[in-house]
N, C-alpha and C positions, 0 to 999 in steps of 0.2 A: 186557760183551762181545758183540758179534752174535750173536743165537740161530743156534742150526743146528737140524737136524734128525738125529738119529742113528737109525740103523739096525742092528740087530741080524741080519746074515746069513753064512750058515752056507755056504752052497753055490757051488759056482760055473757062474755062467750060460754056454754057451757059444754058441748064439745062441738058441731058444728049442725046446726038445725034442722031443718029436715031433708033439705035438697041432700046434706052430707050425710045424714043417715043411710042413706038408700044407695051410697056408693060402696060399689064392688070393693073387698078387704083382698090385699095381696100377701099382709105380712105376716102371715100364717099362724098357726094357732101354737100355745103356749108348749115347747118343750118338756120333756120329762124334769127339769130342774124347775119349770113352772114359769119359764121367762119367753115373754111373746119373740115365737120367731122372726129372724130377717131373713128379705132378699135382695139381691144386688137391685141398685134404683134401674129399674127398666125405663124408666122415662129419662135418662139420659145416654139409649144405645145409639143415639142417630147424632149426638155429638161427635163429630171428627176432630181429634187432636191434633196440633200443628206438626210440622215434623219436625227435624232435628234432637230429638229427645235419645237418653237415653235407654236401656227396654230392661236395665236389670238397674239393682244395688252393685256399686261399685265393689270389687274385690278386697280385700280386707290389706292395704297396703299400697294397694291403687293410687296413683297420682291423680289427683279430682282437679278440676279446671281453676284457673284461677285469673285474676286481672280485669280487663274493661270486657262490661259485656255485651256480646251482638246484639247488634241493629233487629231486636221485635217488636211488631206491634201486633197489635189484635183488633178486629172492626167494632167499635165502638156501637155503631149501631145495631150490631144485635144483641144489647145488652141496656139495663134502665141507667137512667143518669149515675153515675157514681154519686156516693155518699148520699142518696136521697131513697127513700123506703120504696122499695122497691114493686112493680106492679103485680098483680095476681089473676089479671084476667087471659096470659101468654096459656097456649099449646101447651107447655112445660109443665108449666105451674098448676095448669087443669090436672094434668094426667097426674103430676103427685099426691094432688089434694085427692082425685079417685084412688088411686093404691091404697090410702091410710084407711085403717078399719077406726073410725069415729067411738065406736062404741069403744075405748080404749083407751080413749083419750080423755082424762078427769075434767070435774066439769070447774075448773080451778077457775074465778074470773079474770078478765084483764085489768091491770094492772096501770094505774095512774100514777104520773110524775109533771113535778112541778115546772116552774119556768127555770128552774136553774138542771133540770133534769134529772134530781134526784125524787127515787120512788115514795109514793107516800104509804104508810104502813096502818093507817087505822084504820079500826074493826078489825084487822086480823091477831087470832090468838096465835101467838108464837110458843107460848107451851103446848098447845093442840096440835100447833102446825099441821092442819088437815092436808096440805099439799106440797110438805117438806119443799118450801120456800127457803132456797140458800140466802138469798140476801136477810132471810130476817130472823132465820134460827140457825143457820149455818148447818141444816140438814145435808146428809150427802146419803141415804138409805131412804128410798122411794115408798111411799105409805101403800101404795097399790102392789102386789107381789109379784107381779108378771115384769114390769122391768126390773133390771140390775140395777146395784148401786154404782155411783159415780163412781170414778177412779178420780182418787187424791190424796195418794201420798205413793210412794214406794215400800213394800213389802218388808226388806231387806235394810235392817240399820246400815248406814252410812253409802247408801245411796243417795245421789242428789240427780231429780229426773229433769233435766235440764228444758225448759220450755220459753220462747220468745213470742206473744202478742204483738198483734195488729201490723204485720210485715204485707207485702217486702216493703220493706222503707225506699219512699220514690223520692229523688232529687226536688228539693224544696222549688227548683225550677226547672221545669220540664225541656229536656233535651240538652239541659246543662249539666256539666259536672261538678257532680258535688261528693263531697270527700268522706261525705258519715254514710248517703245515701248506700241502699246494695248495689255492689257485694263486698263492702266492706265489711261488715261483720261476719259473711261466709268466708270471706278469704282469710278474717283471721281464725273461724273454727276451724280452719282448714290449715291454716300452717300450724295447731297445736292438736290436730289427729283427735278432732272434736265433733263429736256429732252432737245435733239437736232438735228437735221437735218445734215445729211453727206452726203457730195458728195466724192461719190468713185471712184478711178482710178482701171480698170479692172484689170491692171497689180498688183497692190499692192493685192487685193483680191485674183486673183488666187496663190500668193505664203504666203499667210498668213490667209486663209481663217476661222480662228476658230475666229475673232474678229467680222467678219460680222454676224457669227451667236449672237455672246454676243451683238453685238447691236439691233438685232433686237429683240432679249430675254429682252432687257432693255428698249427697247418701244422707241429706238432712230428711228429717220427715216431715208432711205438711198435712195437716188438718185445718178443720171450717171453723172460721171467727163470725161468721154473719157477713151479708152485703156491704150493712151500712153503719154496724154499731151501735143498735140499740139496746136499753135494756128487754131483752127477751119475752119479760112476762109482760110489757104493756103492747105486744103485740098480739093482733086478732089471730086466731087461727090459719086461716088464709093468709094473712103477712107471715106470723111465722114460717110457714111453710115457703113463701116466695123468699126471704130471706136464706134457707136454707138450700133451695132449688138454684138459684142464680151463684151463688159462691160454688155449689156443688159444679156447677156447670161450666164455670171460668177457668174453676183449677184443672176440670179433666179436659177440658179445649187448650188449657194452655200446656199442661204436662202430659195428660194422658191417664191418669190414674184419678180413681174415685174414691175418696177417703174414708174411712170407718170412724171416724175421731172428731170432734168436735168440742171447743170453749166458750159459755156464754160471755158475751161482754159484762165485764162489769163481776162475774159470778152469778147474773141472775136467773135464776132458773129455778121453775116447780117441777109436779108432776106434770103436767098440760103440757108444755113445754117439754121435757123428757120422753114423753112421749111420743110427740110429733119427730122428735129428734130420733130416735132410738127407729120409727118405723120408717125414716128415710135412709136408713143404714149407717145413723150414726150414734155413739156411746162419747155419753157428756162426761168430761176431761174436766177438776176444778183445779186447785192445789191446795197446799195446808203449810204452804210457808209466802210470803209477798215482800219481796222487794220495794215495794211503793217507791219503785222508780221514774213510771211516769209523772209524778210530782214533784220530779226536781224539774229547775229554770230550766228551758228550753222549748223550741217549738213546738207547740201543743201542751205543754206540759205547766208545772206550777210552781209553787214555791217552796217546797220540802229542802231544805239544806243537805247538801251530796253528802257532808257527814254525818249524818242521822243514816243516809242510806249505808253508807260504809260501817257506820256501825253493827246495822242487822246482819249483814256480810260478816266483821268479825266475831258476833256472838253466836253466830251458828257455827262457826270455824271451834272457838273456843270450846261450846258445848260437846261438840264431836270431841274433840282433843281432849278432853276432861273425863270423856266419859258418861256425862249425861245425859247426850242426844244419843238413848240405844234401844228404844220401843221400835223405830222401824225408821223406813224414808221416807223421803221430801220429794215431793213435787213443786220446784219455786217458780212463780212466776216474776217473769222479765219481762221487758220488750224492744224491742224494736222501732221507737216512735220517734227519737231523732237524736242529735249528740249527743246529747247527756247520759241517754237511758244504755247507746251503742259505746259509750268509752266508757259506764259504769260496766258493762259484760267485760270488756276488754281488760279494764282493770284487775275483775279478782277473779279471772276463769282459771289462770296460772295457780293460783293458789289454793284455790278449791279443787284444784286436781291433784293435790300432793295430801287434802283431807278427806275427801269423799272419794266416791266412785260416781266418777259423774258421766251420765247416759240420758240418750234419750227416754221418753217416759215408755214408749213401747219398749222399751231392752228391759226394765228393770218388771216390767209387767208380763212381761216375757210375750209378748204379741208379736211372733214372728212377720207376720199378713196384716198390715195395718191399711191395705186397700182392699175393693172387690177386686180387680184385675190380680190375678197367682201371678204374675210375674215379677214381682218384685217381695223376695224372703231377705227380712234384715235382721242381723245377730240377734240374742239374747240372752240371760245371761242363765237360763235352763235349757239349754234349746231339746231336751227329751222332752221336753212338756210344752214346747211349742208347736202346735200345728196351725194349720190353715183357717182355724175355726177356733181362735184362740178367745179372749178377754172380750176384746171387743164385737165376736157376735159368736153367742152362746149356744147356736143354733147350724147344721150344716147351709152351707153357702150354698145361691143358686151360682150358676154361670156366670161369668163374669161378663159385663158389660158390653163388653167390646173384645171381639178376636183378638187384636192386637194390642199390643200394648206401647201404641207410640207417643212418647213424652217430648213435651216443649220446655222454654226456659222462661220464664217469666221473674219481672220486678218489679215492685210498686209503692211508693211513696205511703208511710205509714202514719195516722192518726187516730185517734183516740186511744184509750189505754182503760186496762182490764182493775176496776177494783170497786171493792166493795165498804160499805162505811166498817161492817166488822174487821173487813182486810185492812183500812186505813186507819184505823183509830175514830174517825169521825163518827159522828153519833146521828145517825140517822134511822135510829128505830126505839123500843121502850127499853128503858132503866133494863141490866140483865142478857142483855144481847152478847153472846160469847165471842171473844175474839180468835181468830182462825187459830192459831197456835195453840191454845190451850184448846180447844174444839179438840185438835187433833188427839191430841196424849188421851182425853176425856173419850173422845169415842173409840180410841184403842184398845184403852182399860177395861169399857162397856163390852168390846169385842166388836164392835161395829166398823173395825176394817175389813174392809174388803180385799180379799185375798186371793182371788182368782189366778 
């Protein structure tokens, strides 16, 4: 089973106590749309990117790197221990904490998990859902009006938002060849002229930076997936900041870019975590279709039959072909977790390309600049509506955190997987919990579809 970081939490965090309430806010006031303004993360301004990176998105049709990765390493002494809950007392984390307006962080309690890592839902009213807790209600529209809705699908029917979590996939044995580790998947995507959105675990990038460099050079989009892959609502406010800070820092040091996007492990997010992420420059991206590929037999996997996963893919393809899938496009959850997930991705991608318009998430959302640095401008489906302040940031962005965008390469072993009880079909809350696919249709009909 995938790895989980279990925290023993005994107190309910409202915002940040007296010490945090007096901290200066730099996230700005609400914009004319009512959404809290973001600024570029100034607390990363001193990070020096590694050398050897591309400085822009590769042009259409340009050859991208392939084959063996260069020998690239990063000093681990500057970072927390991989896969452990990162400390909160570093200068950088404290600066990030000080930059948050804690009066705009809802007072949702810190959640708990059992010994297996499953969240405890006792006492939470999913019908009232006061904090838009996705894990219990599949809520994607915050209950506070100063946060934007989560991105969870593609607006246009026929779009397939391609995304892979938990990367970069490290070799099973560090320093030794591994057929399924990166750049296996990235080379396959390049060979099929396909771009995707990658949600990186900071620990994996630290231990395999060459893959991140390759991903950026290939024109793939990199987003945050936390440092150690915990259910984020089990983290205190300061711990949540640390999960984001260390992942953003290693991504910037390795690649030179600062993402505006993140995906919560297991989809576990509520308005408290959304606000912290948003004020750290990150927009929440969920999904509306889950392959459950993480649960297939393989390293760190489970026992779900690959035939079942095949059935999911075939069902989505059939629905599109017969016209029943005609309400919206989709953001689909896949993983670069192990040989099973990578081989499954490679098996189905060519067929998906003949049925769907397979694109990265930012492209179907018309987000041309998914990083705070402005040197990378990506294609979108509607270039006329894509600006430097697209739906990742609903307010004018501040100056980039670095004058130059020197990008580096990185690759790392993947561990952990995203899923929620609703998405995976396991019963982890009270009866009546919505399945992700059913929820999506209902949300669209109800007018809840996010269409920025």
